C-alpha positions, 0 to 999 in steps of 0.5 A: 133792821134786818128785813122783818120776815115771818118766813120760818125757812128764812129765819132758820137759814139765817140762823144756820149761817150764824152757826156756820160763822160761829163754828169757824174754829171747830170747822178747822179742827174737825173735818167730819163736822165741817163736811156735815155742816157743809152738806146741811147748808147746801141742802138749805140753800138748794131747798130755798133756791127751789122756792120750797120751805125747809122741812119742819124738823129743821125749822124746829131744831133752830126755833128755841135759839132765837126770836126772829132775825131783826136787829137794831141798827146804830143811828146814822151813817155809821150804823148803816155801813156797819149793818151793810157790811155785816150783810155782805159778809153773811152773803159772802160766806153763803156764796163761798159755801155754795160755789167754792168747795175745799 
């Protein structure tokens, strides 16, 4: 499973990344949306990097849409690698967002 956490800021940041990945087509078509989302994710990343919690209004915006970030893995080696690669992909997108600006 994804590491269990009760930290609402971490859950919110994870969910923001899920939205980032899901919005790939919209980001391609709508420059203003992409810029807004990039700024938003940059703010989240900087806030967490400083060891601070995200503002309550941001956390509240995401809370209705999920119940934690944990997922069940498939059993065995295949499940491990599938989840590991999913984690690396999420990390890659965050790294690209923070360090590689278009």
